[in-house]
N, C-alpha and C positions, 0 to 999 in steps of 0.2 A: 461426461459433461465438461470436465475441465479441459479436455482437448478441443472441444467445440469453442469454449471461451477463448483459448489461446488463438485459434484461427480468427475469430471475430475481432479480437484486439489487434492482431497484425494487420488485417485488411482495412478496418475502419480507422486504426491509428494512423496509418500512412495517408489515408484520405484527409484526415484532420490536419495534416501538415500543410495542406494547401489553403487552410483557413488564415484568418488575420494573424500576423505574427505578434509576438510579445512586444510591448511598448514600455518605455521608461516613464513612470509616473513621478519620479523624483530622482535625485542623484543616487539614492541608495535603494530604491524600490522599483521593481519591474512588475507590471501588470501583464499577466499572460492569459490570453484568450485566443489560442491558436498554437502556433509553433514556438517552442523555446529552443532557439538555435544553439549549437555548440558555442561555448564561451563562458565568461565569468560574470557573475551577478552578485548584487547585494541581497536584499530581501526579495523573494518572489511571491507574488500574491495572485491566486486564481480566484477571480471574483464570483459572486453568486451566479450559478447557472452556466458558467463558462467551462470550456474544456482546454486544458493545457497539455500538449503532447511533445515529447522530446525523445530522440534516440541517443542524445548525449554525443560526446562527453560535455558535461556542464559542471561548473563549480559554483555553488551557491553559498555565500558567506553569511547571510542574515536569516536563514531559515526559509522553509516553504510553508505557506499558509493557504489552505483550501477552504473556500466558502460553501455555503449552503447550496446543495444541488449541483456542485461543481465536480469536475473530473480532472485528476492529475495523473498522467501516465509518463513514466520515465523508463525507457528501455523495454525489453521483453525477453522471455526465456528462450526464444528461438535463436537469438544472436549470441548469447552467452559472452558478451563483451562488457567490460567495465563502462558504466554509464556516467560516473562522476562522483562528486563529493558534495554533501549537504551539511554545512555547519550551522548550528542553531536549531536543528531538529525539524520534524515535519508535524504540522498542526492542522487538523481538519475538524470542522464542526458541521455535522449533518451533510456530509458530502454524498454525491452519487457513487463515485468510485475513486479509490486511491490505489494505484498500481505502480510499484517501485521494484525494479530488478537490478541486481549487480551494482549496487551503489554502496558508498561508504557514508554513513549517517552519524554525525557527532551531535548529540543532543536528544536522541531518542525519537520516538514516534508517539503521538497522541491523537487518536481518532475517536471522536465522541459523536454517537448517533449516526444517522445516515438515512438516506431516502429508501423508498420501497423497492421491490424487486424489478419494477419496470420503469424505464425512462432513461434520460441521458443520451449521449451520442451513440451508444451501442445498443439501445433499446432495452437491454437488461443491465443491471448494476452489479458490480462486484468489487471486492478488495483483493489484491494480490500483493503480498509483501514477501518477496522470494529472492534468495541468494544474495542477501545484503550483509554487510558488516555494520553493526549498530552499537555505538557507545552511548549508553543511557537507557532509561527504562522505556518499555513499550506498553501502551494501553490501547486496546480496541474494545470499546464498550458501547453496547446499544445499537450496533449496526443491524439494519433489517433489509439489506439488499438481497440479491439472488444467491450469491456465493461468496465465501471468504476463505482465503488461504494464507497461512503463515508457515512457510516451508523453506528449509535449507538456509536459515539465517544463523549468523554468529552474533550473539548478543552479550555485551558486558553490562548487565543490569537485569532487573526483574521484569518479567513479562506477565501482563494481566489481560486475559481474553475472556470477557464476561458479557452476558446478556445479549449475545448476537443471535437473533432469531431470524432464520433465513428460509427462503422458499425452496431451494434445491435440497432433496434428502441426502445428497452426496456432499453437502457443504460443510463448513467448519473443519477444514483439513489443516491440522496443526502438527506437523511431523518433521523429522530430520533436522531439527534445530539443535545448536549447541548454545546453551544458556548458562552464563556465569552469574547466577542469581536464582531467584525462585520463579516457578511457573504456576500461576493461579488461573483456574478456569471454573466458572460457575454460570448457571442460568442460560447456557447456550442450547439452541435447538436448530438442527439435530445436535446430539452430543458430539464433541470433537472426535475425529476419526482419521485414518489414513486416506479414506476415499479411494479414488483411482490414481493417486499420486505415486503409488508404489514406494511410499516413503518408509523410513526406518524409525525406531523409537527415538525420542528426544534425549539428548544428553544434558542433564540439569544438575548443576553442582549444589544448588541451594534447596532442592526438594520441590516436589510437585504436590499440588493440593487440588481438591475438588474433582471436576470432570476430567482433568488432564493427568490425574494420578495413574502412573503406569503406562501412559501413552508414549 
């Protein structure tokens, strides 16, 4: 299933690049509802129901903010190229999908809630936080999309992956991460697993608790 999701993201992600480009809403804020072109930005806001897609490289100085029912896609695991830097963290409230690959994120990630398994520009919804270097804590809590992956990230901070109830029985893949902090998992369905990622156990310096213990 994860391989099908990658193909879907690649195909439709490039199609979305033909949509309306990002626009400056103020001197320090860019509203993105379409393509986020390579370059440097202050704060980036993806408004409710919009889709913001970028292959990078981008530098975001004021954080990325993803609204209800919105999609933020930066890079993809098929290119394996650095996609840029986000300073100020990534913040999402009830998004459809947050997909970030090969980025450096200073300020952590906070994803609260999320839409159901169907909808958005890809017809199904998912989170994919993969191959990033993250300074700051990570929270993904209460997401109820189709699939969620937290894979091959290096994190300087604690990671909390809780209450993510997903449609795909192969979902909640939390593996191959290096975490300099704690890893806490609870209330996830299905329980966290390697899935078809062919991942390896997480390396956690601060200990693992709950469903991620021993993962």
